[in-house]
C-alpha positions as CSV (number, residue, x, y, z in Angstrom):
1,M,-0.9,31.4,97.3
2,R,-4.0,33.1,98.4
3,S,-4.7,30.5,101.8
4,A,-0.9,30.7,102.4
5,K,-1.3,34.4,103.2
6,S,-4.3,33.7,104.7
7,L,-2.8,31.0,107.2
8,T,-0.1,33.7,107.5
9,Q,-2.3,37.0,108.5
10,L,-4.5,35.0,110.7
11,A,-2.0,33.4,112.7
12,R,-1.1,37.1,113.9
13,F,-4.8,37.3,116.1
14,S,-5.5,35.0,119.0
15,V,-8.7,34.1,121.1
16,G,-9.6,36.7,123.6
17,L,-6.9,39.6,122.0
18,L,-9.0,43.3,121.1
19,V,-9.3,44.6,117.7
20,E,-10.3,46.9,115.1
21,F,-12.5,46.1,112.0
22,D,-13.7,48.7,109.3
23,T,-17.0,48.0,107.6
24,D,-18.4,48.7,104.4
25,D,-20.6,51.4,105.0
26,G,-17.2,53.1,106.7
27,R,-17.9,52.7,110.3
28,T,-15.1,51.6,112.6
29,V,-15.6,48.7,114.9
30,N,-14.2,47.3,117.9
31,G,-14.5,43.7,119.5
32,T,-12.9,40.7,120.5
33,V,-11.6,38.0,119.0
34,A,-14.4,35.2,119.9
35,R,-12.5,32.4,116.9
36,V,-10.1,31.9,114.9
37,N,-11.5,29.9,111.6
38,R,-9.7,28.6,109.0
39,Q,-10.1,31.5,106.7
40,T,-12.1,34.7,109.2
41,A,-12.0,35.4,112.5
42,T,-15.0,35.6,114.2
43,V,-15.1,38.9,116.5
44,V,-17.6,40.0,119.4
45,T,-18.8,43.1,119.2
46,A,-21.6,45.4,121.0
47,S,-23.7,45.4,118.4
48,G,-23.1,41.4,117.3
49,R,-20.5,38.8,116.4
50,W,-19.0,39.5,112.9
51,R,-16.8,37.2,110.9
52,V,-13.6,39.0,109.7
53,S,-11.2,38.3,106.7
54,P,-7.6,38.4,108.6
55,S,-6.9,41.4,106.3
56,R,-9.3,43.9,108.3
57,L,-8.2,43.4,111.0
58,R,-6.0,45.2,112.8
59,V,-5.0,44.9,116.8
60,V,-5.8,47.7,119.2
61,N,-3.0,48.2,121.7
62,A,-3.2,48.9,124.9
63,T,-3.7,52.9,125.0
64,Q,-6.8,52.6,123.0
65,A,-7.8,49.0,124.5
66,S,-7.9,51.6,128.5
67,Q,-9.8,53.3,126.6
68,A,-12.4,51.9,124.4
69,S,-16.4,52.4,126.7
70,E,-17.5,48.5,125.6
71,P,-16.8,45.4,128.2
72,R,-15.0,42.5,126.9
73,V,-17.9,40.0,127.5
74,L,-20.2,40.3,125.3
75,A,-23.3,38.1,124.8
76,M,-23.2,36.1,121.0
77,T,-25.8,36.7,118.5
78,P,-25.8,35.8,114.8
79,P,-22.9,36.8,112.4
80,H,-22.8,39.3,110.3
81,R,-21.2,39.1,106.9
82,V,-17.7,41.3,106.4
């Protein structure tokens, strides 16, 4: 049952989509989906690469994306786990 819910949530995201999520310490991180895995999405941010559960991801709308100061193309670094 949990697997089906996870797959449904992952279906909302695709490579190149701008997203944001909250870290365990309360920061909001913006990034771009680089890969959609079986249970997580890999998100590239200015601070590195993160593997994030789809339940924690939110799509960034066009207004927020135009206000973001982060570049869309970023170097890949070892992932952080959320």
